[in-house]
GUSE-421591 format. One record per atom (N, C-alpha, C): residue number from 1; x, y, z. Coordinates in steps of 0.001 Angstrom, whole numbers. Atoms other than C-alpha are relative to their C-alpha. Layout:
// GUSE-421591
resi NUM, X X, Y Y, Z Z
...
END
This chain:
// GUSE-421591
resi 1, X 620, Y -1307, Z 379
resi 1, X 129944, Y -19661, Z 121564
resi 1, X -1091, Y 378, Z 1026
resi 2, X 1042, Y -434, Z -942
resi 2, X 126961, Y -19809, Z 124043
resi 2, X 645, Y 577, Z 1139
resi 3, X -707, Y -608, Z -1061
resi 3, X 129361, Y -19075, Z 126747
resi 3, X 333, Y 1524, Z -93
resi 4, X -229, Y -1435, Z 254
resi 4, X 130308, Y -15774, Z 125168
resi 4, X -1383, Y 812, Z 203
resi 5, X 1229, Y -573, Z -133
resi 5, X 126574, Y -14924, Z 125093
resi 5, X -445, Y 122, Z 1460
resi 6, X 324, Y 62, Z -1490
resi 6, X 126072, Y -15857, Z 128692
resi 6, X 824, Y 1072, Z 770
resi 7, X -924, Y -1013, Z -620
resi 7, X 129152, Y -13695, Z 129761
resi 7, X -445, Y 1304, Z -279
resi 8, X 443, Y -1370, Z 485
resi 8, X 127799, Y -10781, Z 127716
resi 8, X -1257, Y 389, Z 789
resi 9, X 1207, Y -377, Z -723
resi 9, X 124254, Y -10954, Z 129258
resi 9, X 239, Y 178, Z 1442
resi 10, X -159, Y -234, Z -1387
resi 10, X 125476, Y -11345, Z 132847
resi 10, X 904, Y 1071, Z 312
resi 11, X -1075, Y -931, Z -175
resi 11, X 128322, Y -8923, Z 132411
resi 11, X 1007, Y -489, Z 1124
resi 12, X -714, Y 684, Z -963
resi 12, X 130242, Y -11335, Z 134625
resi 12, X 702, Y -1260, Z -589
resi 13, X -709, Y 1337, Z 362
resi 13, X 132754, Y -14176, Z 134295
resi 13, X 241, Y -746, Z 1227
resi 14, X -214, Y 677, Z -1219
resi 14, X 132438, Y -15385, Z 137935
resi 14, X -284, Y -1435, Z -145
resi 15, X 258, Y 1449, Z 149
resi 15, X 131133, Y -18675, Z 136762
resi 15, X 945, Y -645, Z -944
resi 16, X -1113, Y 643, Z 775
resi 16, X 134213, Y -19346, Z 134585
resi 16, X 1173, Y -133, Z 904
resi 17, X -1272, Y 239, Z -792
resi 17, X 136924, Y -20909, Z 136744
resi 17, X 1239, Y 130, Z -870
resi 18, X -1265, Y -18, Z 665
resi 18, X 140519, Y -20388, Z 135937
resi 18, X 540, Y -1317, Z -627
resi 19, X -478, Y 1311, Z 505
resi 19, X 141043, Y -24168, Z 135526
resi 19, X -563, Y -257, Z -1321
resi 20, X 715, Y 119, Z 1325
resi 20, X 138558, Y -24015, Z 132600
resi 20, X 851, Y 776, Z -929
resi 21, X -827, Y -917, Z 908
resi 21, X 140574, Y -21104, Z 131103
resi 21, X 1333, Y -622, Z -425
resi 22, X -1245, Y 584, Z 311
resi 22, X 143804, Y -22919, Z 131365
resi 22, X -64, Y -1149, Z -928
resi 23, X 200, Y 1051, Z 951
resi 23, X 142354, Y -25992, Z 129781
resi 23, X -370, Y 492, Z -1410
resi 24, X 310, Y -626, Z 1259
resi 24, X 140932, Y -23931, Z 126945
resi 24, X 1192, Y 429, Z -728
resi 25, X -1220, Y -591, Z 666
resi 25, X 144296, Y -22197, Z 126376
resi 25, X 962, Y -1158, Z -418
resi 26, X -792, Y 1127, Z 408
resi 26, X 146200, Y -25531, Z 126327
resi 26, X -609, Y -664, Z -1246
resi 27, X 733, Y 555, Z 1166
resi 27, X 143593, Y -26945, Z 123902
resi 27, X 168, Y 824, Z -1212
resi 28, X -182, Y -864, Z 1183
resi 28, X 143895, Y -23915, Z 121616
resi 28, X 1362, Y -125, Z -503
resi 29, X -1441, Y 11, Z 369
resi 29, X 147724, Y -24103, Z 121590
resi 29, X 283, Y -1347, Z -701
resi 30, X -251, Y 1241, Z 621
resi 30, X 147705, Y -27800, Z 120828
resi 30, X -593, Y -150, Z -1411
resi 31, X 685, Y -33, Z 1295
resi 31, X 145180, Y -27388, Z 118045
resi 31, X 736, Y 761, Z -1146
resi 32, X -861, Y -727, Z 880
resi 32, X 147285, Y -24721, Z 116454
resi 32, X 1259, Y -658, Z -373
resi 33, X -1236, Y 804, Z 305
resi 33, X 150368, Y -26756, Z 116737
resi 33, X -190, Y -1056, Z -1009
resi 34, X 254, Y 1171, Z 813
resi 34, X 148890, Y -29798, Z 115096
resi 34, X -542, Y 562, Z -1405
resi 35, X 511, Y -567, Z 1275
resi 35, X 147162, Y -27524, Z 112375
resi 35, X 1151, Y 253, Z -998
resi 36, X -1167, Y -299, Z 796
resi 36, X 150581, Y -26605, Z 111119
resi 36, X 920, Y -1249, Z -189
resi 37, X -860, Y 1167, Z 133
resi 37, X 152383, Y -29932, Z 111710
resi 37, X -580, Y -1129, Z -877
resi 38, X 696, Y 1156, Z 688
resi 38, X 149835, Y -32414, Z 110293
resi 38, X -638, Y 491, Z -1298
resi 39, X 609, Y -406, Z 1229
resi 39, X 148716, Y -32283, Z 106749
resi 39, X -1572, Y -295, Z 176
resi 40, X 1536, Y 242, Z -183
resi 40, X 144921, Y -31717, Z 106894
resi 40, X -712, Y 1103, Z -885
resi 41, X 785, Y -843, Z 861
resi 41, X 142225, Y -29993, Z 104860
resi 41, X 32, Y 1499, Z 460
resi 42, X -52, Y -1384, Z -270
resi 42, X 142273, Y -26212, Z 104563
resi 42, X -1063, Y 525, Z 911
resi 43, X 1084, Y -446, Z -792
resi 43, X 138871, Y -25833, Z 106051
resi 43, X 172, Y -438, Z 1557
resi 44, X -287, Y 440, Z -1434
resi 44, X 139913, Y -27749, Z 109237
resi 44, X 1008, Y 1038, Z 677
resi 45, X -933, Y -1041, Z -547
resi 45, X 142771, Y -25243, Z 109638
resi 45, X -697, Y 1269, Z 244
resi 46, X 797, Y -1164, Z -285
resi 46, X 140362, Y -22393, Z 109396
resi 46, X -830, Y -223, Z 1234
resi 47, X 822, Y 348, Z -1279
resi 47, X 138171, Y -24104, Z 112102
resi 47, X 941, Y 200, Z 1268
resi 48, X -881, Y -87, Z -1131
resi 48, X 141274, Y -24190, Z 114341
resi 48, X 225, Y 1463, Z 346
resi 49, X -172, Y -1397, Z -278
resi 49, X 141824, Y -20419, Z 113931
resi 49, X -1358, Y 707, Z 379
resi 50, X 1214, Y -565, Z -479
resi 50, X 138170, Y -19721, Z 114512
resi 50, X -8, Y -314, Z 1558
resi 51, X -175, Y 219, Z -1474
resi 51, X 138727, Y -21340, Z 117922
resi 51, X 897, Y 978, Z 677
resi 52, X -887, Y -1119, Z -461
resi 52, X 141567, Y -18840, Z 118444
resi 52, X -645, Y 1179, Z 197
resi 53, X 765, Y -1246, Z -56
resi 53, X 139278, Y -15942, Z 117708
resi 53, X -1014, Y -67, Z 1197
resi 54, X 871, Y 213, Z -1146
resi 54, X 136776, Y -17325, Z 120256
resi 54, X 746, Y 130, Z 1326
resi 55, X -788, Y 6, Z -1267
resi 55, X 139440, Y -17879, Z 122829
resi 55, X 420, Y 1328, Z 328
resi 56, X -504, Y -1342, Z -296
resi 56, X 140747, Y -14276, Z 122502
resi 56, X -1246, Y 849, Z 426
resi 57, X 1250, Y -782, Z -386
resi 57, X 137079, Y -13026, Z 122832
resi 57, X -174, Y -386, Z 1559
resi 58, X 43, Y 372, Z -1493
resi 58, X 136990, Y -15074, Z 126210
resi 58, X 1097, Y 731, Z 817
resi 59, X -1010, Y -834, Z -769
resi 59, X 140219, Y -13465, Z 127286
resi 59, X -384, Y 1454, Z 232
resi 60, X 564, Y -1379, Z -53
resi 60, X 138780, Y -10097, Z 126478
resi 60, X -1093, Y 88, Z 983
resi 61, X 1100, Y -57, Z -981
resi 61, X 135603, Y -10783, Z 128422
resi 61, X 552, Y -225, Z 1406
resi 62, X -510, Y 194, Z -1215
resi 62, X 137753, Y -12036, Z 131295
resi 62, X 614, Y 1321, Z 511
resi 63, X -596, Y -1196, Z -472
resi 63, X 139565, Y -8792, Z 131390
resi 63, X -1013, Y 1118, Z 178
resi 64, X 1004, Y -1139, Z -85
resi 64, X 136621, Y -6381, Z 130883
resi 64, X -1145, Y -290, Z 1046
resi 65, X 1044, Y 303, Z -1026
resi 65, X 134106, Y -8194, Z 133105
resi 65, X 669, Y -546, Z 1149
resi 66, X -553, Y 561, Z -1217
resi 66, X 135778, Y -8484, Z 136339
resi 66, X -861, Y -729, Z 901
resi 67, X 1029, Y 754, Z -930
resi 67, X 134402, Y -10854, Z 138973
resi 67, X -464, Y 913, Z 1066
resi 68, X 609, Y -841, Z -1002
resi 68, X 132056, Y -8986, Z 141152
resi 68, X -356, Y -845, Z 1209
resi 69, X 174, Y 796, Z -1095
resi 69, X 132247, Y -10592, Z 144518
resi 69, X -1190, Y 389, Z 822
resi 70, X 1056, Y -481, Z -681
resi 70, X 129517, Y -8485, Z 145895
resi 70, X -1452, Y -554, Z -524
resi 71, X 1219, Y 477, Z 633
resi 71, X 126992, Y -10111, Z 143508
resi 71, X -325, Y -1317, Z 534
resi 72, X 316, Y 1304, Z -514
resi 72, X 125066, Y -13037, Z 144767
resi 72, X 202, Y -1039, Z -1065
resi 73, X -262, Y 1112, Z 841
resi 73, X 125968, Y -16401, Z 143308
resi 73, X -1315, Y -785, Z -268
resi 74, X 1206, Y 909, Z 270
resi 74, X 123644, Y -19249, Z 142123
resi 74, X -532, Y -528, Z 1350
resi 75, X 591, Y 534, Z -1308
resi 75, X 123318, Y -20290, Z 145803
resi 75, X -672, Y 1040, Z 907
resi 76, X 657, Y -1133, Z -834
resi 76, X 122040, Y -16904, Z 146954
resi 76, X 907, Y 617, Z 1026
resi 77, X -885, Y -431, Z -981
resi 77, X 125199, Y -16065, Z 148785
resi 77, X 909, Y 1055, Z -640
resi 78, X -889, Y -987, Z 446
resi 78, X 127139, Y -12919, Z 148487
resi 78, X 990, Y 518, Z 1163
resi 79, X -921, Y -398, Z -1121
resi 79, X 130031, Y -11232, Z 150408
resi 79, X -264, Y 1256, Z 562
END
């Protein structure tokens, strides 16, 4: 959740690499799969779906805040 706030404040997702997004998507998919296959408490299943909501907000931020290559990065370099 702190990453959502950072993305919102910076209005950028340049610091979020695609490898991280792929890892998050695989993790979300596997969590959902096991939430339905394995018998577990109802609150844990809700927690898995909370992760889905946060993941979809990440995707929305990735779509709305395009990477601005002209902005300087943390090393002070810009294109």
